[in-house]
Biopython code that builds the backbone (N, CA, C, O; Angstrom):
import numpy as np
from Bio.PDB.StructureBuilder import StructureBuilder

atoms = [
    (1, "VAL", "N", (-31.762, -5.022, -4.009)),
    (1, "VAL", "CA", (-30.699, -5.958, -3.680)),
    (1, "VAL", "C", (-30.059, -6.432, -4.972)),
    (1, "VAL", "O", (-30.745, -6.853, -5.904)),
    (2, "SER", "N", (-28.756, -6.358, -5.015)),
    (2, "SER", "CA", (-28.010, -6.756, -6.200)),
    (2, "SER", "C", (-27.716, -8.247, -6.168)),
    (2, "SER", "O", (-27.490, -8.831, -5.108)),
    (3, "ASP", "N", (-27.724, -8.851, -7.347)),
    (3, "ASP", "CA", (-27.375, -10.263, -7.465)),
    (3, "ASP", "C", (-25.886, -10.462, -7.732)),
    (3, "ASP", "O", (-25.427, -11.597, -7.860)),
    (4, "ALA", "N", (-25.129, -9.365, -7.818)),
    (4, "ALA", "CA", (-23.702, -9.460, -8.085)),
    (4, "ALA", "C", (-22.992, -10.050, -6.869)),
    (4, "ALA", "O", (-23.330, -9.724, -5.732)),
    (5, "PRO", "N", (-22.012, -10.916, -7.108)),
    (5, "PRO", "CA", (-21.289, -11.496, -5.970)),
    (5, "PRO", "C", (-20.440, -10.432, -5.272)),
    (5, "PRO", "O", (-19.866, -9.558, -5.921)),
    (6, "ALA", "N", (-20.371, -10.517, -3.970)),
    (6, "ALA", "CA", (-19.584, -9.565, -3.187)),
    (6, "ALA", "C", (-18.112, -9.972, -3.204)),
    (6, "ALA", "O", (-17.788, -11.159, -3.230)),
    (7, "LEU", "N", (-17.233, -8.987, -3.190)),
    (7, "LEU", "CA", (-15.810, -9.272, -3.093)),
    (7, "LEU", "C", (-15.474, -9.684, -1.663)),
    (7, "LEU", "O", (-16.024, -9.140, -0.705)),
    (8, "ASN", "N", (-14.584, -10.629, -1.530)),
    (8, "ASN", "CA", (-14.164, -10.969, -0.172)),
    (8, "ASN", "C", (-13.266, -9.853, 0.347)),
    (8, "ASN", "O", (-12.718, -9.096, -0.454)),
    (9, "PRO", "N", (-13.099, -9.729, 1.645)),
    (9, "PRO", "CA", (-12.330, -8.615, 2.211)),
    (9, "PRO", "C", (-10.891, -8.530, 1.694)),
    (9, "PRO", "O", (-10.383, -7.429, 1.481)),
    (10, "ALA", "N", (-10.235, -9.654, 1.493)),
    (10, "ALA", "CA", (-8.852, -9.633, 1.004)),
    (10, "ALA", "C", (-8.782, -9.079, -0.415)),
    (10, "ALA", "O", (-7.892, -8.288, -0.730)),
    (11, "ALA", "N", (-9.707, -9.487, -1.265)),
    (11, "ALA", "CA", (-9.731, -8.984, -2.645)),
    (11, "ALA", "C", (-10.065, -7.498, -2.665)),
    (11, "ALA", "O", (-9.454, -6.738, -3.416)),
    (12, "LEU", "N", (-11.010, -7.082, -1.864)),
    (12, "LEU", "CA", (-11.377, -5.668, -1.788)),
    (12, "LEU", "C", (-10.199, -4.833, -1.285)),
    (12, "LEU", "O", (-9.943, -3.746, -1.803)),
    (13, "HIS", "N", (-9.499, -5.328, -0.299)),
    (13, "HIS", "CA", (-8.317, -4.638, 0.228)),
    (13, "HIS", "C", (-7.259, -4.478, -0.870)),
    (13, "HIS", "O", (-6.655, -3.412, -0.989)),
    (14, "ALA", "N", (-7.029, -5.517, -1.667)),
    (14, "ALA", "CA", (-6.051, -5.459, -2.762)),
    (14, "ALA", "C", (-6.481, -4.466, -3.839)),
    (14, "ALA", "O", (-5.645, -3.746, -4.385)),
    (15, "VAL", "N", (-7.766, -4.422, -4.146)),
    (15, "VAL", "CA", (-8.279, -3.485, -5.151)),
    (15, "VAL", "C", (-8.090, -2.047, -4.677)),
    (15, "VAL", "O", (-7.643, -1.193, -5.443)),
    (16, "ILE", "N", (-8.425, -1.779, -3.429)),
    (16, "ILE", "CA", (-8.284, -0.423, -2.887)),
    (16, "ILE", "C", (-6.823, 0.004, -2.864)),
    (16, "ILE", "O", (-6.510, 1.149, -3.190)),
    (17, "LEU", "N", (-5.922, -0.904, -2.481)),
    (17, "LEU", "CA", (-4.493, -0.585, -2.482)),
    (17, "LEU", "C", (-4.010, -0.296, -3.901)),
    (17, "LEU", "O", (-3.229, 0.634, -4.104)),
    (18, "SER", "N", (-4.454, -1.064, -4.870)),
    (18, "SER", "CA", (-4.074, -0.842, -6.272)),
    (18, "SER", "C", (-4.566, 0.514, -6.774)),
    (18, "SER", "O", (-3.840, 1.224, -7.470)),
    (19, "ILE", "N", (-5.793, 0.868, -6.421)),
    (19, "ILE", "CA", (-6.345, 2.165, -6.828)),
    (19, "ILE", "C", (-5.545, 3.297, -6.196)),
    (19, "ILE", "O", (-5.249, 4.295, -6.853)),
    (20, "LYS", "N", (-5.192, 3.143, -4.918)),
    (20, "LYS", "CA", (-4.414, 4.172, -4.227)),
    (20, "LYS", "C", (-3.057, 4.360, -4.901)),
    (20, "LYS", "O", (-2.616, 5.495, -5.085)),
    (21, "LEU", "N", (-2.392, 3.274, -5.270)),
    (21, "LEU", "CA", (-1.099, 3.374, -5.944)),
    (21, "LEU", "C", (-1.252, 4.062, -7.297)),
    (21, "LEU", "O", (-0.431, 4.907, -7.655)),
    (22, "ALA", "N", (-2.282, 3.715, -8.044)),
    (22, "ALA", "CA", (-2.498, 4.307, -9.366)),
    (22, "ALA", "C", (-2.840, 5.791, -9.262)),
    (22, "ALA", "O", (-2.332, 6.596, -10.043)),
    (23, "LEU", "N", (-3.684, 6.160, -8.318)),
    (23, "LEU", "CA", (-4.067, 7.568, -8.170)),
    (23, "LEU", "C", (-2.890, 8.443, -7.763)),
    (23, "LEU", "O", (-2.753, 9.569, -8.241)),
    (24, "THR", "N", (-2.036, 7.922, -6.874)),
    (24, "THR", "CA", (-0.892, 8.740, -6.483)),
    (24, "THR", "C", (0.086, 8.894, -7.646)),
    (24, "THR", "O", (0.731, 9.936, -7.771)),
    (25, "ASP", "N", (0.206, 7.876, -8.497)),
    (25, "ASP", "CA", (1.024, 8.019, -9.709)),
    (25, "ASP", "C", (0.460, 9.112, -10.608)),
    (25, "ASP", "O", (1.210, 9.895, -11.191)),
    (26, "PHE", "N", (-0.854, 9.161, -10.716)),
    (26, "PHE", "CA", (-1.516, 10.178, -11.527)),
    (26, "PHE", "C", (-1.182, 11.573, -11.008)),
    (26, "PHE", "O", (-0.864, 12.462, -11.797)),
    (27, "PHE", "N", (-1.250, 11.779, -9.693)),
    (27, "PHE", "CA", (-0.942, 13.086, -9.112)),
    (27, "PHE", "C", (0.532, 13.444, -9.273)),
    (27, "PHE", "O", (0.871, 14.605, -9.503)),
    (28, "ILE", "N", (1.401, 12.454, -9.153)),
    (28, "ILE", "CA", (2.832, 12.698, -9.359)),
    (28, "ILE", "C", (3.067, 13.148, -10.795)),
    (28, "ILE", "O", (3.845, 14.071, -11.036)),
    (29, "ASP", "N", (2.403, 12.504, -11.748)),
    (29, "ASP", "CA", (2.540, 12.891, -13.160)),
    (29, "ASP", "C", (2.071, 14.320, -13.405)),
    (29, "ASP", "O", (2.556, 14.981, -14.324)),
    (30, "LEU", "N", (1.130, 14.806, -12.589)),
    (30, "LEU", "CA", (0.644, 16.181, -12.703)),
    (30, "LEU", "C", (1.553, 17.182, -11.986)),
    (30, "LEU", "O", (1.312, 18.388, -12.035)),
    (31, "GLY", "N", (2.591, 16.683, -11.325)),
    (31, "GLY", "CA", (3.533, 17.569, -10.655)),
    (31, "GLY", "C", (3.230, 17.828, -9.194)),
    (31, "GLY", "O", (3.844, 18.707, -8.590)),
    (32, "ALA", "N", (2.304, 17.092, -8.608)),
    (32, "ALA", "CA", (1.980, 17.254, -7.191)),
    (32, "ALA", "C", (2.705, 16.169, -6.397)),
    (32, "ALA", "O", (2.267, 15.019, -6.390)),
    (33, "PRO", "N", (3.803, 16.515, -5.729)),
    (33, "PRO", "CA", (4.606, 15.519, -5.015)),
    (33, "PRO", "C", (3.976, 15.107, -3.678)),
    (33, "PRO", "O", (4.490, 15.447, -2.613)),
    (34, "LEU", "N", (2.891, 14.392, -3.743)),
    (34, "LEU", "CA", (2.191, 13.958, -2.536)),
    (34, "LEU", "C", (2.808, 12.684, -1.980)),
    (34, "LEU", "O", (3.221, 11.812, -2.744)),
    (35, "PRO", "N", (2.876, 12.566, -0.653)),
    (35, "PRO", "CA", (3.347, 11.296, -0.091)),
    (35, "PRO", "C", (2.286, 10.222, -0.278)),
    (35, "PRO", "O", (1.097, 10.519, -0.400)),
    (36, "LEU", "N", (2.724, 8.991, -0.297)),
    (36, "LEU", "CA", (1.805, 7.862, -0.356)),
    (36, "LEU", "C", (1.601, 7.387, 1.074)),
    (36, "LEU", "O", (2.555, 6.975, 1.735)),
    (37, "ILE", "N", (0.362, 7.443, 1.557)),
    (37, "ILE", "CA", (0.044, 7.035, 2.923)),
    (37, "ILE", "C", (-0.820, 5.791, 2.841)),
    (37, "ILE", "O", (-1.884, 5.798, 2.221)),
    (38, "ILE", "N", (-0.350, 4.714, 3.478)),
    (38, "ILE", "CA", (-1.044, 3.429, 3.419)),
    (38, "ILE", "C", (-1.317, 2.949, 4.839)),
    (38, "ILE", "O", (-0.418, 2.935, 5.680)),
    (39, "ASP", "N", (-2.546, 2.562, 5.098)),
    (39, "ASP", "CA", (-2.935, 2.057, 6.412)),
    (39, "ASP", "C", (-2.996, 0.530, 6.377)),
    (39, "ASP", "O", (-3.860, -0.051, 5.721)),
    (40, "ASP", "N", (-2.088, -0.099, 7.075)),
    (40, "ASP", "CA", (-1.993, -1.544, 7.262)),
    (40, "ASP", "C", (-2.204, -2.368, 5.988)),
    (40, "ASP", "O", (-3.175, -3.119, 5.885)),
    (41, "PRO", "N", (-1.296, -2.226, 5.023)),
    (41, "PRO", "CA", (-1.449, -2.968, 3.774)),
    (41, "PRO", "C", (-1.230, -4.469, 3.936)),
    (41, "PRO", "O", (-1.557, -5.232, 3.027)),
    (42, "PHE", "N", (-0.684, -4.914, 5.070)),
    (42, "PHE", "CA", (-0.341, -6.314, 5.266)),
    (42, "PHE", "C", (-1.470, -7.133, 5.868)),
    (42, "PHE", "O", (-1.295, -8.314, 6.167)),
    (43, "LEU", "N", (-2.605, -6.519, 6.044)),
    (43, "LEU", "CA", (-3.721, -7.137, 6.752)),
    (43, "LEU", "C", (-4.080, -8.515, 6.199)),
    (43, "LEU", "O", (-4.314, -9.441, 6.975)),
    (44, "TYR", "N", (-4.128, -8.666, 4.895)),
    (44, "TYR", "CA", (-4.525, -9.934, 4.281)),
    (44, "TYR", "C", (-3.391, -10.556, 3.467)),
    (44, "TYR", "O", (-3.650, -11.359, 2.571)),
    (45, "MET", "N", (-2.137, -10.198, 3.764)),
    (45, "MET", "CA", (-1.019, -10.664, 2.948)),
    (45, "MET", "C", (-0.227, -11.756, 3.642)),
    (45, "MET", "O", (0.032, -11.703, 4.844)),
    (46, "ASP", "N", (0.148, -12.747, 2.848)),
    (46, "ASP", "CA", (1.112, -13.724, 3.330)),
    (46, "ASP", "C", (2.511, -13.168, 3.064)),
    (46, "ASP", "O", (2.650, -12.063, 2.538)),
    (47, "ASP", "N", (3.536, -13.923, 3.420)),
    (47, "ASP", "CA", (4.913, -13.433, 3.284)),
    (47, "ASP", "C", (5.277, -13.114, 1.839)),
    (47, "ASP", "O", (5.951, -12.117, 1.582)),
    (48, "GLU", "N", (4.850, -13.930, 0.904)),
    (48, "GLU", "CA", (5.179, -13.685, -0.505)),
    (48, "GLU", "C", (4.535, -12.403, -1.016)),
    (48, "GLU", "O", (5.186, -11.617, -1.704)),
    (49, "ARG", "N", (3.287, -12.187, -0.695)),
    (49, "ARG", "CA", (2.621, -10.950, -1.126)),
    (49, "ARG", "C", (3.268, -9.721, -0.479)),
    (49, "ARG", "O", (3.398, -8.677, -1.118)),
    (50, "ALA", "N", (3.669, -9.845, 0.777)),
    (50, "ALA", "CA", (4.338, -8.731, 1.448)),
    (50, "ALA", "C", (5.677, -8.418, 0.774)),
    (50, "ALA", "O", (6.029, -7.249, 0.615)),
    (51, "ARG", "N", (6.422, -9.450, 0.380)),
    (51, "ARG", "CA", (7.685, -9.218, -0.340)),
    (51, "ARG", "C", (7.428, -8.543, -1.685)),
    (51, "ARG", "O", (8.175, -7.650, -2.084)),
    (52, "ASN", "N", (6.376, -8.965, -2.384)),
    (52, "ASN", "CA", (6.029, -8.327, -3.664)),
    (52, "ASN", "C", (5.636, -6.869, -3.461)),
    (52, "ASN", "O", (6.015, -6.005, -4.251)),
    (53, "LEU", "N", (4.877, -6.596, -2.405)),
    (53, "LEU", "CA", (4.502, -5.210, -2.100)),
    (53, "LEU", "C", (5.749, -4.396, -1.786)),
    (53, "LEU", "O", (5.856, -3.247, -2.217)),
    (54, "LYS", "N", (6.687, -4.963, -1.048)),
    (54, "LYS", "CA", (7.924, -4.244, -0.726)),
    (54, "LYS", "C", (8.669, -3.869, -2.004)),
    (54, "LYS", "O", (9.192, -2.760, -2.107)),
    (55, "ALA", "N", (8.724, -4.764, -2.967)),
    (55, "ALA", "CA", (9.400, -4.461, -4.235)),
    (55, "ALA", "C", (8.720, -3.301, -4.949)),
    (55, "ALA", "O", (9.395, -2.425, -5.488)),
    (56, "VAL", "N", (7.399, -3.288, -4.957)),
    (56, "VAL", "CA", (6.648, -2.197, -5.592)),
    (56, "VAL", "C", (6.892, -0.891, -4.843)),
    (56, "VAL", "O", (7.142, 0.144, -5.461)),
    (57, "LEU", "N", (6.821, -0.938, -3.523)),
    (57, "LEU", "CA", (6.997, 0.277, -2.728)),
    (57, "LEU", "C", (8.435, 0.789, -2.786)),
    (57, "LEU", "O", (8.658, 1.998, -2.739)),
    (58, "ASP", "N", (9.417, -0.114, -2.887)),
    (58, "ASP", "CA", (10.804, 0.326, -3.068)),
    (58, "ASP", "C", (10.941, 1.147, -4.343)),
    (58, "ASP", "O", (11.630, 2.167, -4.363)),
    (59, "ASP", "N", (10.285, 0.700, -5.401)),
    (59, "ASP", "CA", (10.317, 1.431, -6.667)),
    (59, "ASP", "C", (9.622, 2.788, -6.536)),
    (59, "ASP", "O", (10.140, 3.805, -6.999)),
    (60, "ILE", "N", (8.465, 2.797, -5.911)),
    (60, "ILE", "CA", (7.697, 4.037, -5.732)),
    (60, "ILE", "C", (8.460, 5.031, -4.855)),
    (60, "ILE", "O", (8.399, 6.240, -5.080)),
    (61, "SER", "N", (9.180, 4.514, -3.850)),
    (61, "SER", "CA", (9.860, 5.399, -2.892)),
    (61, "SER", "C", (10.997, 6.197, -3.523)),
    (61, "SER", "O", (11.505, 7.136, -2.910)),
    (62, "ARG", "N", (11.394, 5.843, -4.718)),
    (62, "ARG", "CA", (12.436, 6.619, -5.398)),
    (62, "ARG", "C", (11.910, 7.995, -5.817)),
    (62, "ARG", "O", (12.687, 8.926, -6.026)),
    (63, "GLY", "N", (10.585, 8.111, -5.936)),
    (63, "GLY", "CA", (10.002, 9.369, -6.389)),
    (63, "GLY", "C", (9.209, 10.126, -5.352)),
    (63, "GLY", "O", (8.850, 11.283, -5.571)),
    (64, "ARG", "N", (8.927, 9.491, -4.219)),
    (64, "ARG", "CA", (8.147, 10.190, -3.194)),
    (64, "ARG", "C", (8.224, 9.450, -1.864)),
    (64, "ARG", "O", (8.637, 8.293, -1.793)),
    (65, "GLN", "N", (7.821, 10.143, -0.833)),
    (65, "GLN", "CA", (7.804, 9.583, 0.511)),
    (65, "GLN", "C", (6.639, 8.612, 0.649)),
    (65, "GLN", "O", (5.556, 8.844, 0.112)),
    (66, "ILE", "N", (6.872, 7.523, 1.373)),
    (66, "ILE", "CA", (5.820, 6.556, 1.667)),
    (66, "ILE", "C", (5.702, 6.440, 3.180)),
    (66, "ILE", "O", (6.697, 6.261, 3.883)),
    (67, "ILE", "N", (4.471, 6.547, 3.668)),
    (67, "ILE", "CA", (4.188, 6.417, 5.096)),
    (67, "ILE", "C", (3.244, 5.237, 5.258)),
    (67, "ILE", "O", (2.162, 5.207, 4.672)),
    (68, "ILE", "N", (3.671, 4.252, 6.070)),
    (68, "ILE", "CA", (2.859, 3.055, 6.286)),
    (68, "ILE", "C", (2.505, 2.977, 7.762)),
    (68, "ILE", "O", (3.387, 3.020, 8.619)),
    (69, "PHE", "N", (1.235, 2.864, 8.055)),
    (69, "PHE", "CA", (0.760, 2.610, 9.408)),
    (69, "PHE", "C", (0.432, 1.128, 9.502)),
    (69, "PHE", "O", (-0.303, 0.603, 8.667)),
    (70, "THR", "N", (0.974, 0.443, 10.519)),
    (70, "THR", "CA", (0.692, -0.978, 10.671)),
    (70, "THR", "C", (0.819, -1.390, 12.129)),
    (70, "THR", "O", (1.521, -0.756, 12.917)),
    (71, "HIS", "N", (0.125, -2.462, 12.464)),
    (71, "HIS", "CA", (0.232, -3.043, 13.798)),
    (71, "HIS", "C", (1.353, -4.078, 13.845)),
    (71, "HIS", "O", (1.771, -4.489, 14.928)),
    (72, "SER", "N", (1.831, -4.492, 12.707)),
    (72, "SER", "CA", (2.834, -5.543, 12.621)),
    (72, "SER", "C", (4.238, -4.976, 12.817)),
    (72, "SER", "O", (4.610, -3.985, 12.188)),
    (73, "SER", "N", (5.004, -5.605, 13.684)),
    (73, "SER", "CA", (6.388, -5.170, 13.890)),
    (73, "SER", "C", (7.352, -5.918, 12.974)),
    (73, "SER", "O", (8.561, -5.694, 13.044)),
    (74, "ALA", "N", (6.846, -6.791, 12.127)),
    (74, "ALA", "CA", (7.692, -7.592, 11.238)),
    (74, "ALA", "C", (8.291, -6.782, 10.091)),
    (74, "ALA", "O", (9.146, -7.289, 9.364)),
    (75, "PHE", "N", (7.864, -5.554, 9.918)),
    (75, "PHE", "CA", (8.295, -4.760, 8.767)),
    (75, "PHE", "C", (9.169, -3.580, 9.178)),
    (75, "PHE", "O", (9.268, -2.602, 8.438)),
    (76, "LYS", "N", (9.800, -3.657, 10.337)),
    (76, "LYS", "CA", (10.643, -2.568, 10.842)),
    (76, "LYS", "C", (11.850, -2.304, 9.946)),
    (76, "LYS", "O", (12.379, -1.193, 9.943)),
    (77, "ASP", "N", (12.288, -3.294, 9.197)),
    (77, "ASP", "CA", (13.487, -3.141, 8.376)),
    (77, "ASP", "C", (13.190, -2.537, 7.007)),
    (77, "ASP", "O", (14.062, -2.541, 6.138)),
    (78, "TRP", "N", (12.000, -2.028, 6.797)),
    (78, "TRP", "CA", (11.619, -1.485, 5.498)),
    (78, "TRP", "C", (12.101, -0.057, 5.286)),
    (78, "TRP", "O", (12.009, 0.445, 4.165)),
    (79, "GLY", "N", (12.594, 0.598, 6.278)),
    (79, "GLY", "CA", (13.031, 1.987, 6.117)),
    (79, "GLY", "C", (13.146, 2.638, 7.472)),
    (79, "GLY", "O", (13.459, 1.976, 8.462)),
    (80, "ASN", "N", (12.896, 3.925, 7.525)),
    (80, "ASN", "CA", (12.931, 4.663, 8.785)),
    (80, "ASN", "C", (11.694, 4.314, 9.588)),
    (80, "ASN", "O", (10.583, 4.676, 9.202)),
    (81, "PHE", "N", (11.868, 3.629, 10.678)),
    (81, "PHE", "CA", (10.768, 3.130, 11.497)),
    (81, "PHE", "C", (10.555, 4.033, 12.685)),
    (81, "PHE", "O", (11.507, 4.369, 13.389)),
    (82, "ILE", "N", (9.315, 4.433, 12.920)),
    (82, "ILE", "CA", (8.957, 5.236, 14.092)),
    (82, "ILE", "C", (7.819, 4.520, 14.795)),
    (82, "ILE", "O", (6.750, 4.324, 14.218)),
    (83, "GLU", "N", (8.047, 4.135, 16.028)),
    (83, "GLU", "CA", (7.009, 3.451, 16.786)),
    (83, "GLU", "C", (6.228, 4.466, 17.588)),
    (83, "GLU", "O", (6.801, 5.247, 18.349)),
    (84, "LEU", "N", (4.909, 4.453, 17.414)),
    (84, "LEU", "CA", (4.050, 5.394, 18.141)),
    (84, "LEU", "C", (3.418, 4.722, 19.322)),
    (84, "LEU", "O", (2.659, 5.353, 20.059)),
]
sb = StructureBuilder()
sb.init_structure("model")
sb.init_model(0)
sb.init_chain("A")
sb.init_seg("    ")
for serial, (resi, resn, name, xyz) in enumerate(atoms, 1):
    if name == "N":
        sb.init_residue(resn, " ", resi, " ")
    sb.init_atom(name, np.array(xyz, "f"), 0.0, 1.0, " ", f" {name:<3s}", serial, name[0])
structure = sb.get_structure()
């Protein structure tokens, strides 16, 4: 059993999202034009964090496709929306 403190779910979610963004940048730099696929990034975000994420994703979308899966309908205006 480790004595290290556990990350709360919101912090862990942010770390995983950051790693995913960094890794896809790495692959793009290698010449592999992979889409960025994100599953419900808004799970632990308030409105300000969601706006900040939108700014980051707007920048990323200039170089590759971004696919976001979410249960929230509040983000329909972010691009081409397809409801499944």
